[in-house]
C-alpha positions as CSV (number, residue, x, y, z in Angstrom):
1,M,0.0,-0.1,0.0
2,I,2.7,2.5,1.0
3,F,4.8,1.4,-2.0
4,S,1.9,2.0,-4.4
5,R,1.3,5.5,-2.9
6,R,5.0,6.4,-3.3
7,L,4.8,5.1,-6.9
8,A,1.7,7.2,-7.5
9,V,3.3,10.4,-6.0
10,L,6.6,9.7,-8.1
11,F,4.6,9.1,-11.2
12,F,2.5,12.3,-10.6
13,L,5.8,14.5,-9.9
14,C,7.3,13.2,-13.1
15,F,4.2,13.9,-15.1
16,I,4.1,17.5,-13.8
17,F,7.9,18.0,-14.3
18,V,7.8,16.7,-17.9
19,G,4.5,18.0,-19.0
20,C,5.3,21.6,-18.3
21,V,6.1,23.7,-21.2
22,G,8.3,26.0,-19.0
23,D,10.5,23.2,-17.7
24,P,14.2,23.0,-18.6
25,L,13.9,19.7,-20.2
26,H,11.1,20.9,-22.7
27,R,13.0,24.1,-23.5
28,T,16.2,22.1,-24.1
29,I,14.4,19.6,-26.4
30,T,12.5,22.4,-28.3
31,Y,15.7,24.6,-28.6
32,S,17.6,21.7,-30.0
33,N,14.9,20.7,-32.4
34,L,14.4,24.2,-33.6
35,Q,18.3,24.7,-34.0
36,S,18.3,21.7,-36.4
37,V,15.3,22.9,-38.4
38,I,17.1,26.3,-38.8
39,K,20.4,24.6,-39.8
40,R,18.5,22.4,-42.3
41,N,16.6,25.4,-43.8
42,N,19.8,27.5,-44.2
43,E,21.7,24.7,-45.9
44,N,18.7,24.0,-48.2
45,L,18.3,27.7,-49.2
46,L,21.9,27.5,-50.7
47,R,20.3,24.9,-53.2
48,M,17.4,27.0,-54.2
49,K,17.0,28.0,-57.8
50,I,15.1,30.7,-59.7
51,D,12.1,29.2,-61.6
52,M,11.7,26.1,-59.2
53,S,8.0,25.0,-58.8
54,K,6.3,24.9,-55.4
55,A,6.5,21.1,-55.6
56,E,10.2,21.3,-56.1
57,T,10.6,23.7,-53.4
58,K,8.6,21.7,-51.0
59,D,10.7,18.5,-51.9
60,L,13.9,20.5,-50.9
61,M,12.6,22.7,-48.1
62,G,9.8,20.8,-46.6
63,Q,6.6,22.3,-45.5
64,P,6.8,26.1,-44.8
65,E,6.1,27.2,-41.3
66,R,3.9,30.1,-42.6
67,S,2.6,31.2,-45.9
68,E,1.2,34.4,-47.4
69,G,-0.9,34.9,-50.3
70,Y,-0.9,38.2,-52.5
71,A,-2.5,39.4,-55.8
72,W,0.9,38.9,-57.6
73,G,1.7,35.4,-56.0
74,S,2.6,34.0,-52.7
75,A,5.4,33.8,-50.2
76,W,6.4,30.8,-48.1
77,L,8.4,31.5,-44.9
78,Y,10.9,29.3,-43.4
79,R,12.6,29.7,-39.9
80,T,16.3,30.5,-40.5
81,A,17.1,32.3,-37.1
82,M,16.0,32.5,-33.6
83,T,16.6,36.0,-32.4
84,S,13.1,36.1,-30.7
85,G,13.5,33.1,-28.6
86,V,12.3,29.5,-29.0
87,Y,8.6,30.5,-29.2
88,G,9.1,33.9,-30.9
89,T,7.7,34.6,-34.4
90,A,9.5,37.8,-35.4
91,D,9.5,38.3,-39.1
92,S,13.4,38.6,-38.9
93,D,13.6,34.9,-37.9
94,F,12.0,33.8,-41.2
95,T,13.2,33.8,-44.7
96,P,10.5,34.2,-47.4
97,I,10.7,32.4,-50.6
98,V,8.7,34.3,-53.2
99,F,6.5,32.7,-55.9
100,D,4.8,34.3,-58.7
101,Q,1.1,33.6,-59.8
102,D,2.4,30.5,-61.8
103,G,4.0,29.1,-58.6
104,K,7.5,29.5,-59.8
105,V,10.2,30.9,-57.6
106,L,11.1,34.7,-58.3
107,G,13.5,34.8,-55.5
108,W,14.1,34.5,-51.7
109,G,15.3,36.5,-48.7
110,R,13.8,39.3,-46.6
111,N,15.2,42.1,-48.8
112,F,14.1,40.5,-52.1
113,F,10.5,40.1,-50.4
114,V,10.4,43.6,-49.3
115,E,11.7,45.0,-52.5
116,H,9.2,42.9,-54.6
117,I,6.4,44.2,-52.6
118,K,7.4,47.8,-53.1
119,R,7.8,47.3,-56.8
120,Y,4.4,45.6,-57.0
121,E,2.7,48.4,-55.0
122,I,4.3,51.2,-57.1
123,N,3.1,49.5,-60.3
124,I,-0.5,49.4,-58.9
125,K,-0.5,52.9,-57.8
126,K,0.7,54.0,-61.3
127,Q,-2.0,52.3,-63.1
């Protein structure tokens, strides 16, 4: 009886310790997993090519963490840094891959993305 009570208390304490998102073990595992995703994404970006299809991009990069749609096409965003912490979602932590309306890669990177949006907005305003 005493043994089973001690076992139950031990099990409960382990469950609470491991189940907490804020516990050091969870943060360490999450940090480690995120670092390997960031490393893989950065390595795969070096193999990207202009005019790749969305299917080719997904084969190379995997599923994007975020995606955005626009009148001119779309952007898939992949985490390539962790400046805002493990659970942060700062734009600077993500590298966009920009697709045209036909689903072909136009370019990638934060600067390319911002310049492409500016160019598109200027063209719309001129019309």
